[in-house]
C-alpha positions in Angstrom: 137.0 140.5 51.7 133.3 141.3 51.3 132.4 137.9 52.9 134.5 138.5 56.0 131.8 140.3 58.1 129.3 137.6 57.3 131.8 134.9 58.4 132.6 136.8 61.5 128.9 137.1 62.3 128.4 133.3 61.7 131.4 132.6 63.9 130.0 134.8 66.7 126.6 133.1 66.5 128.2 129.6 66.6 130.3 130.6 69.7 127.2 132.0 71.3 125.3 128.8 70.7 128.1 126.5 71.9 127.4 125.1 75.4 130.0 126.3 77.9 131.0 124.9 81.2 128.7 127.5 82.7 125.9 126.4 80.5 126.5 122.7 81.5 126.5 123.8 85.2 123.2 125.7 84.8 121.6 122.6 83.2 123.0 120.3 85.9 121.9 122.5 88.7 118.2 122.9 87.6 117.1 120.2 90.1 118.8 122.0 93.0 117.4 125.4 91.9 113.8 124.2 91.9 114.3 122.1 95.1 115.2 125.3 97.0 112.1 127.2 95.9 109.3 127.9 98.4 106.3 126.5 96.4 104.5 124.2 99.0 104.1 121.2 96.7 102.4 118.5 98.7 103.0 114.8 98.3 100.2 112.2 98.4 98.5 111.6 101.8 98.9 108.6 104.1 96.2 107.9 106.7 97.4 107.1 110.2 96.1 103.7 111.1 92.3 103.8 111.7 92.1 107.5 112.7 90.7 110.6 110.9 94.2 111.9 110.7 96.7 111.7 107.8 100.3 112.9 107.1 102.0 114.2 104.0 105.3 115.7 103.0 105.5 119.1 101.3 108.2 121.3 99.8 109.4 124.4 101.7 112.2 126.8 100.9 115.4 124.7 100.8 113.8 121.3 101.3 110.8 119.5 102.8 108.7 119.2 105.9 106.2 116.6 107.2 102.6 117.7 108.1 99.8 116.1 110.0 96.2 117.0 109.1 92.8 116.4 110.6 90.0 118.0 108.6 91.0 121.6 108.0 93.5 121.6 110.9 97.2 121.2 110.1 100.4 121.1 112.1 104.0 119.9 111.8 104.2 116.2 112.2 107.0 116.6 114.8 109.7 119.1 115.8 111.9 119.0 112.8 114.8 120.9 114.3 114.8 118.7 117.4 114.7 115.5 115.4 117.5 116.7 113.1 119.8 117.4 116.1 119.0 114.1 117.8 119.4 112.1 114.6 122.7 113.8 113.8 124.0 112.7 117.2 122.7 109.2 116.9 124.0 108.4 113.4 127.1 110.6 113.3 126.0 112.6 110.3 124.9 116.2 110.1 121.2 116.6 109.2 119.2 119.8 108.8 115.6 120.3 109.7 114.5 120.9 106.1 116.5 117.9 104.6 115.9 115.0 106.9 117.1 111.7 105.4 113.8 109.9 104.9 110.6 110.4 103.0 108.0 108.2 104.7 106.7 107.7 108.2 104.7 105.2 110.2 103.0 105.9 113.5 102.9 102.8 115.8 101.4 104.9 118.6 100.1 108.4 119.2 103.4 109.4 120.9 105.9 107.9 118.5 106.8 107.6 114.8 109.2 105.4 112.8 111.3 105.9 109.7 114.2 104.3 107.8 117.6 105.8 107.3 120.3 103.8 105.3 118.2 100.6 105.6 118.0 100.9 109.4 114.7 101.4 111.2 114.4 104.1 113.8 111.7 104.9 116.4 111.3 108.3 118.0 109.2 109.1 121.1 107.8 112.7 120.7 108.3 113.3 124.5 112.1 112.6 124.6 113.2 112.7 120.9 115.8 110.0 121.6 116.1 107.9 118.5 115.8 104.1 119.1 117.7 101.8 116.7 115.2 99.0 115.7 117.7 97.2 113.5 117.7 96.4 109.8 114.6 97.3 107.8 113.3 94.0 106.6 111.4 95.5 103.7 114.7 95.8 101.8 115.9 92.9 99.7 118.0 90.5 101.7 121.0 88.5 100.6 120.2 85.3 98.6 119.6 82.1 100.6 122.5 79.7 100.7 122.6 76.8 98.2 120.0 74.0 98.8 122.6 71.5 100.0 123.7 73.9 102.8 120.3 74.9 104.2 119.5 74.1 107.7 116.3 72.1 108.5 113.3 74.3 107.7 110.6 75.0 110.3 107.6 72.7 110.3 104.1 73.9 109.2 101.6 73.6 112.1 98.0 72.5 111.5 95.2 75.1 112.1 94.0 73.1 115.1 97.5 73.1 116.6 97.8 69.3 117.1 100.0 68.4 114.2 102.8 69.7 112.0 104.0 68.9 108.5 107.7 69.1 107.7 110.2 68.2 104.9 112.6 65.3 105.4 114.6 63.7 102.6 112.7 65.7 100.0 109.3 64.3 101.2 106.5 65.5 103.4 106.4 64.0 106.9 103.8 64.4 109.7 104.1 64.4 113.4 102.1 65.2 116.5 102.9 68.7 117.9 104.8 67.3 120.9 106.4 64.3 119.2 110.1 64.0 118.2 109.6 61.5 115.4 107.6 61.9 112.2 106.1 59.5 109.7 106.3 59.9 106.0 103.2 61.0 104.0 104.9 60.9 100.6 107.6 58.7 99.2 108.1 60.0 95.6 110.2 63.1 96.5 113.8 63.2 95.3 116.6 65.6 95.1 115.5 66.8 91.6 111.8 66.4 92.2 111.2 67.5 95.8 108.3 68.7 97.9 108.7 72.3 98.9 108.1 73.3 102.5 106.9 76.8 101.4 104.1 75.3 99.3 102.6 73.2 102.1 99.1 74.5 103.0 96.7 72.9 105.5 93.0 72.9 105.0 91.2 74.9 107.6 89.7 71.8 109.2 93.2 70.2 109.5 92.1 67.1 107.6 94.0 67.7 104.3 97.2 69.0 103.0 98.0 70.5 99.6 101.5 71.1 98.3 103.7 71.3 95.2 106.3 68.7 94.2 108.8 70.6 92.1 110.9 69.1 89.4 114.1 71.2 89.2 114.7 73.2 86.0 117.9 74.7 84.6 118.7 77.4 87.2 121.0 79.3 84.9 123.8 81.3 86.5 125.4 84.5 85.2 129.0 85.0 86.1 130.4 88.5 87.0 133.9 90.0 87.4 134.1 93.1 89.6 137.1 94.7 88.1 137.7 97.5 90.7 136.5 96.4 94.1 136.7 99.0 96.9 138.3 96.7 99.5 141.2 95.2 97.5 143.3 95.5 94.4 142.5 92.2 92.7 139.2 91.6 91.0 136.3 89.6 92.5 134.1 87.1 90.9 130.5 86.0 91.8 127.4 84.6 90.1 123.6 85.1 90.3 120.8 82.8 89.3 118.9 84.3 86.3 116.3 82.7 84.1 116.3 83.5 80.4 113.7 83.0 77.7 113.6 79.4 76.5 115.2 78.0 79.8 113.7 74.8 81.3 111.8 75.9 84.4 111.0 74.3 87.7 107.8 72.2 87.1 105.2 72.4 89.9 102.9 69.4 90.4 100.1 70.0 92.9 99.3 67.1 95.3 96.4 66.5 97.6 97.1 64.5 100.8 94.1 63.1 102.8 95.2 62.4 106.4 92.3 60.2 107.2 93.3 57.5 104.8 96.9 58.7 104.1 96.2 59.0 100.4 98.5 61.1 98.1 96.8 62.2 94.9 98.7 64.1 92.2 96.2 66.5 90.5 95.4 65.7 86.9 97.3 68.4 84.9 95.1 68.4 81.8 94.0 71.9 82.6 97.5 73.1 83.4 99.8 71.1 81.2 102.6 73.6 80.5 102.9 76.0 83.4 105.2 79.1 83.4 104.1 79.4 87.1 101.4 78.1 89.4 100.4 80.5 92.1 100.4 79.8 95.8 97.8 77.3 96.9 94.8 78.7 98.8 92.1 76.7 100.6 88.4 77.6 100.7 87.4 78.5 104.3 85.0 75.5 104.5 87.8 73.2 103.4 85.8 71.9 100.4 88.4 72.8 97.9 91.7 74.6 97.2 92.6 76.9 94.3 95.6 78.1 92.4 96.2 80.1 89.2 97.8 78.6 86.1 99.9 80.9 83.9 100.7 78.9 80.7 104.2 79.1 79.3 103.8 81.7 76.5 101.2 83.6 78.6 98.3 82.9 76.1 96.3 80.9 78.6 95.6 81.9 82.2 93.2 79.9 84.5 91.9 80.0 88.0 91.7 76.3 89.0 89.7 74.8 91.9 90.4 71.3 93.1 87.7 69.4 95.0 89.1 68.1 98.3 87.0 64.9 98.2 87.5 63.8 94.6 90.8 65.6 93.8 89.2 66.7 90.5 90.3 70.1 89.2 88.0 72.5 87.2 88.6 75.8 85.6 86.6 78.7 87.3 88.1 81.3 84.9 89.9 80.8 81.6 91.5 83.6 79.6 92.8 82.6 76.2 93.7 85.7 74.1 95.2 85.4 70.7 98.2 87.4 71.9 99.2 87.6 75.6 97.3 87.8 78.9 98.9 90.7 80.7 99.3 88.9 84.0 102.1 91.2 85.2 100.1 94.4 85.4 96.4 93.7 84.5 95.4 90.9 86.7 93.0 91.3 89.6 91.0 88.6 91.5 88.9 88.9 94.6 87.0 85.9 95.8 83.5 86.4 97.4 81.2 84.2 99.5 84.1 81.8 100.1 84.8 81.5 96.4 81.3 81.1 95.1 81.7 84.4 93.2 84.7 86.4 92.2 85.6 89.8 90.9 87.9 89.3 87.9 89.8 91.7 85.6 89.9 91.0 81.9 90.5 92.5 78.5 88.1 90.1 76.7 86.1 93.0 75.1 89.3 94.8 74.1 89.3 97.1 77.1 90.5 96.3 80.7 87.4 95.8 82.8 85.9 94.2 85.8 83.5 91.2 85.8 81.5 89.4 88.4 82.0 85.7 87.8 79.8 82.9 89.0 82.3 80.3 90.2 79.9 77.4 89.6 79.6 78.1 85.9 82.6 80.2 85.1 80.4 82.7 83.4 80.0 86.4 84.2 76.9 87.3 86.2 77.6 90.9 85.1 80.2 93.0 83.4 80.7 95.5 86.1 82.5 98.1 84.1 82.3 98.6 80.3 83.2 101.1 77.6 86.1 102.4 75.6 88.3 103.1 78.7 90.4 101.0 81.0 90.3 100.1 84.7 93.8 100.8 86.1 93.3 99.2 89.5 90.9 98.3 92.4 91.2 100.1 95.7 88.6 98.2 97.7 85.9 95.6 97.3 83.2 96.2 99.9 81.4 92.9 100.2 78.8 94.2 102.7 77.5 96.8 100.3 78.5 94.9 97.1 80.4 98.0 96.0 83.8 98.4 94.3 86.1 101.5 94.6 88.5 101.6 91.6 90.6 104.0 89.5 90.5 104.2 85.7 91.5 106.3 82.7 90.0 107.3 79.4 86.4 107.6 80.5 86.1 111.2 79.3 86.5 111.7 75.6 87.5 115.3 76.0 90.3 114.6 78.5 93.8 113.0 78.2 93.0 109.3 78.1 95.9 108.6 80.5 94.6 110.8 83.3 93.7 108.6 86.3 90.3 109.2 88.0 88.6 107.4 90.9 85.1 105.9 91.0 82.6 103.8 92.9 80.3 101.2 91.3 77.9 98.4 92.3 78.7 94.7 91.6 76.0 94.7 89.0 77.4 97.6 87.1 74.9 100.2 88.3 75.4 103.5 90.2 78.8 104.5 88.7 79.9 107.5 90.7 83.0 109.6 90.0 84.9 110.6 93.1 87.3 112.9 91.3 86.3 115.6 88.7 89.2 118.0 88.1 90.7 117.7 84.6 94.0 116.4 85.9 95.8 113.2 86.9 94.6 112.0 90.4 96.0 110.0 93.3 93.4 109.2 96.0 94.1 108.0 99.6 91.1 106.6 101.4 90.7 106.5 105.1 90.6 103.0 106.6 86.8 103.1 107.0 86.4 104.6 103.5 84.4 107.6 104.9 86.9 110.2 103.7 89.5 110.5 101.0 92.4 112.9 100.1 92.3 113.8 96.4 95.8 114.8 95.2 95.8 115.9 91.6 97.9 117.8 89.1 98.9 118.1 85.4 102.3 118.8 83.9 101.1 122.5 83.7 99.2 122.5 87.0 101.0 122.3 90.3 99.5 119.8 92.8 96.4 120.4 94.7 95.3 118.3 97.8 91.7 118.2 98.9 89.8 116.3 101.6 86.4 114.9 100.6 83.6 113.0 102.2 83.0 109.7 100.4 79.3 109.5 100.9 78.5 112.6 98.8 82.0 113.6 97.4 81.6 117.0 99.1 84.7 119.0 99.9 85.6 118.9 103.6 88.8 121.0 103.4 91.3 122.4 100.9 94.6 120.9 102.2 97.2 122.4 100.0 97.4 124.6 96.9 100.9 124.8 95.4 102.4 128.3 94.9 103.6 128.9 91.4 105.0 132.5 91.8 108.4 131.3 92.8 108.5 128.9 89.8 107.6 131.7 87.4 110.3 133.9 88.9 112.8 131.2 88.4 111.9 131.0 84.7 110.2 127.6 85.0 108.5 126.4 81.8 106.2 123.4 81.9 106.5 120.9 79.1 104.0 121.3 76.3 101.6 118.4 75.5 101.2 117.5 71.9 98.8 115.0 70.1 99.2 113.5 66.6 97.6 110.6 64.8 99.1 107.1 64.8 99.9 104.9 61.9 96.3 103.9 61.5 95.3 107.6 60.9 92.7 107.4 63.7 94.3 106.8 67.1 95.7 109.7 69.1 99.3 109.5 70.2 100.3 111.6 73.2 103.7 113.2 73.9 105.3 116.2 75.5 108.1 118.6 74.5 110.6 120.6 76.5 112.0 123.9 75.1 115.1 125.5 76.5 114.3 128.4 78.8 116.2 130.7 76.4 114.1 129.5 73.5 114.1 131.6 70.4 111.4 130.8 67.8 113.5 132.3 65.1 116.1 129.6 65.4 116.0 125.9 64.4 116.5 123.4 67.2 117.7 119.8 66.9 115.5 117.3 68.5 116.3 114.6 71.2 113.8 111.9 72.0 113.9 110.1 75.4 112.4 106.6 74.8 111.2 103.8 76.9 108.7 101.7 75.1 108.2 98.8 77.5 104.8 97.2 77.0 104.2 96.9 80.8 103.1 100.5 81.2 102.9 104.0 79.7 105.6 106.5 80.4 104.9 110.1 79.3 104.5 112.1 82.5 101.0 113.3 83.4 101.6 114.9 86.8 103.4 118.1 87.7 107.1 118.0 88.4 109.1 121.2 89.2 112.2 119.5 87.6 112.8 117.0 84.8 116.1 115.6 83.5 114.7 116.2 80.0 114.6 120.0 80.7 118.3 119.9 81.8 119.2 118.4 78.4 117.0 121.0 76.6 118.9 123.8 78.3 121.9 122.9 76.2 120.0 123.9 73.0 117.7 121.1 72.1 114.0 120.4 71.9 113.6 117.2 74.1 110.5 115.0 73.7 108.9 111.9 75.1 106.1 109.9 73.4 103.9 106.9 74.1 103.5 105.0 70.9 101.5 101.9 70.1 102.6 98.8 71.9 102.6 100.5 75.3 99.9 99.9 78.0 96.9 101.7 79.4 94.9 102.0 76.2 92.9 99.3 74.4 94.0 95.7 74.0 94.5 96.3 70.3 96.8 99.3 71.0 98.8 97.1 73.4 99.0 94.1 71.1 101.2 95.9 68.6 104.1 94.8 70.9 103.3 91.1 70.5 106.3 89.3 69.3 107.7 92.5 67.9 109.4 94.6 70.6 111.6 96.1 67.8 108.5 98.0 66.6 108.6 100.1 69.8 105.9 102.4 68.4 108.4 103.9 65.9 105.9 104.3 63.1 103.7 106.4 65.5 106.7 108.3 66.9 108.0 109.4 63.5 104.5 110.6 62.5 104.3 112.5 65.8 107.6 114.2 65.1 106.5 115.1 61.6 103.2 116.6 62.7 105.1 118.7 65.3 107.5 119.9 62.6 104.6 120.8 60.4 103.2 123.0 63.2 106.5 124.6 64.4 109.2 125.6 61.8 111.8 125.7 64.6 111.4 121.9 65.1 114.3 120.5 63.0 113.6 116.9 62.2 116.7 116.7 60.0 118.6 116.3 63.2 116.9 113.9 65.5 118.7 112.0 68.3 117.3 109.5 70.8 118.4 108.0 74.1 117.1 105.3 76.5 118.0 102.9 79.2 117.3 99.2 79.7 114.4 98.4 77.4 114.8 102.0 76.3 118.4 101.2 75.5 117.2 98.5 73.2 114.8 101.0 71.7 117.4 103.7 71.2 119.8 101.5 69.3 116.9 100.0 67.4 116.1 103.5 66.1 119.4 103.6 64.2 119.2 100.0 63.0 115.6 99.9 61.8 114.8 103.6 61.1 118.1 105.3 60.1 116.3 107.5 57.6 114.9 109.4 60.5 117.1 109.0 63.6 120.7 110.1 63.3 122.2 109.8 66.8 121.6 107.4 69.6 122.8 106.9 73.2 122.0 103.5 74.6 122.7 102.3 78.2 122.3 98.9 79.7 120.1 97.8 76.8 118.4 94.4 76.6 119.6 94.2 73.0 118.6 90.6 72.4 115.4 89.4 74.1 116.9 85.9 74.4 119.6 87.3 76.8 117.3 89.2 79.2 115.1 88.1 82.1 112.5 85.4 81.2 109.4 86.9 82.7 109.6 90.3 80.9 110.6 89.0 77.5 108.5 85.8 77.2 105.5 88.0 78.3 105.7 90.0 75.1 107.8 87.9 72.7 106.2 84.5 73.4 107.3 80.9 73.8 108.7 78.8 72.3 111.5 81.0 70.9 111.0 81.6 67.2 112.5 83.7 64.4 110.8 86.9 65.8 113.5 86.9 68.5 116.2 87.1 65.9 114.3 89.7 63.8 114.1 92.0 66.9 117.7 91.5 68.1 120.0 94.5 68.0 123.0 92.1 68.0 121.7 90.1 65.0 121.0 93.3 63.1 124.1 95.3 64.2 125.5 95.3 60.7 122.6 97.7 59.6 124.0 100.5 61.8 123.9 104.0 60.4 124.4 107.2 62.3 126.3 108.0 65.5 126.1 105.5 68.4 127.2 105.6 72.1 126.8 102.4 74.1 127.3 102.0 77.8 126.8 99.2 80.4 127.6 98.6 84.0 129.9 95.6 84.4 127.8 94.4 87.4 124.4 94.9 85.8 122.2 92.3 87.6 119.0 93.4 85.8 120.0 92.9 82.2 122.9 90.5 81.5 125.8 92.9 80.5 126.8 90.3 77.9 123.8 91.5 75.9 125.6 94.8 75.3 129.0 93.1 74.8 127.5 90.9 72.1 126.3 94.0 70.3 129.8 95.5 70.6 131.3 92.3 69.2 128.8 92.3 66.3 129.5 96.0 65.5 133.3 95.3 65.4 132.8 92.3 63.1 130.7 94.5 60.9 133.5 97.1 60.9 131.2 99.8 62.3 132.4 102.9 64.0 130.8 103.7 67.4 131.6 104.7 71.0 131.5 102.4 74.0 131.8 102.8 77.8 132.1 100.0 80.3 131.3 101.3 83.8 133.4 99.6 86.5 131.5 98.8 89.6 128.2 99.9 88.3 125.0 97.9 88.1 121.9 98.7 86.0 123.1 102.3 85.8 122.9 105.3 83.5 126.5 106.0 84.7 125.6 108.7 87.2 127.0 112.2 86.7 129.7 111.0 84.4 127.2 109.0 82.2 124.9 112.0 82.0 127.8 114.3 80.9 128.9 111.8 78.3 125.4 111.7 76.9 125.1 115.5 76.8 128.5 115.7 75.1 127.5 113.2 72.5 124.4 115.1 71.5 126.2 118.5 71.6 129.0 117.2 69.3 126.7 115.3 66.8 123.5 117.3 66.7 124.7 120.9 67.5 127.9 120.3 65.6 129.9 122.1 68.2 132.6 120.8 70.6 131.6 120.3 74.3 134.0 121.8 76.9 137.4 120.1 77.3 136.8 118.4 80.6 140.5 117.5 80.9 141.5 121.1 81.2 
């Protein structure tokens, strides 16, 4: 009897901690709550053509508005109420002035603007406000072309002087005079499986030569789909898509030079490009002396810029990259030819950091290393050939600041006169005017709402303060910015950066289970650096968790050595660094309970989330994995061979969640969309099959009609329920009542 009051107290506390329907609703409605606040958060600026005017979109109470600015003068971009009324009538939907159904604008003339709604382009004249339907927006992906055998004759390729045109007939290149009806063959070796491609034909500027690719057809793998629950009929539908996977035989491109004066056809010696993953589009020099293309070797360990002499047909390598691991062509390649190809600006990690080089095309050697130091160039904004100046953005230059913060700079081709254009300790996005005379600096941190400033490029002086976000409404709404945290990596030296979200009702006297959101794709870094009034991680935290996100080794935007941890080892996913980060945080905060750590992720993050339970069950206890690329042999070729290499070796098996499914410990929820066209859904089904064969207990959801999807509102609720049940040890609401 003496124990009863204590039991009642524990029961009361447990009931108080248990998430209710109301608690779920508050968590789910966080995005709406913050969206309706009047905090004037500006978006990045977009300059209007070649003017001194730019537009941006900012938050207002209940929604957004578009603003036009010139210097310190600002005005609404248009009459929002009038447009909402006119658009509602034209489309047949009801729109409000503060919630117009588009986010971007273009201005084809001073008196009109254009936008896209539901993939349809519209133009509005500011005098009449009568929306004009311009038809489909061609920037959206179109349906796949019909099979080769059903294609109509492709349009000919006219010569620069306008007198001749090249065309494809019977898989070969033919030539005819512009006004002629008949054509004569230039090549004879094309065939159905080794055909010349119309899209690859490029005339020399003097109209005397042609260069093209003859393409030997590869595998062209197809993935079959069953749409179980189509909207327009009862019975299922079937279809397929073409989808290349690691190890597949690819189309083989053979460059060919055709001299029209003597009708010679010369295949280019492939000694410098023997095993291509891809060859880039052919480009001629302006003086017609040569053409160039880029060679990306299968395995991505050799990358070359190749120039072919138009007189001799001899190729030579202008630039060769041959790293021990991978050349990151997908996100760290930049080339800008100067003086008709006699020099070029080239991006390389050859000194362990991503930098710019001025290359002498005659020798292939650098004339200068333009940028240097233990920091990385993130992109080039403009190469000004007249002043031999480069505008670029980079991160990590300041040892005292977050190495992921992006800043903008100007520098000379010879590496002198490095000038910072942004100075605030924050993450920056800069928009330059067309003539580069001005720029809008839009910056923020996760704990600093955005600021927009207009600067003069010549001396970086402030022209006008454009917007300063108001934070009072956020504070009144009990908004809490995530907290950054830094811990040492597995090497004991490198800093690992992450953030944590506390629930708004946080009590430091309690112990909180931890949920990590993971995406460890090597193509980028992922921990947010800019301000956001809402995060899905915060919604999950509201249910009673500490929710974190971390960039471990193997992700991008640090040194080459940091990035190389992913090489042929995607299963690593930075877990040794992540676990140390968690432990360091637990050592600092007693309320951080690392005896109860869950993890979730999607796509590559789905692979990572399940990998946490398979390879690190001593630390991670619960995982939710959606649409995972669980076996890198099953996923798209470009992404997986980039990091896992070619030819396929035992490392693919070692990293496979399907092959290692028998190691499962802990609680697992898997989901996949039956129509996923990003990651073959069979990748998840093979994990399910392996788990069943290993007699493992787990949960699984197949999402009918869904593609590469988290599962929408239903998928999010199932994820929340899974963590509530398995980490809070309480039952989520009974949604069937």
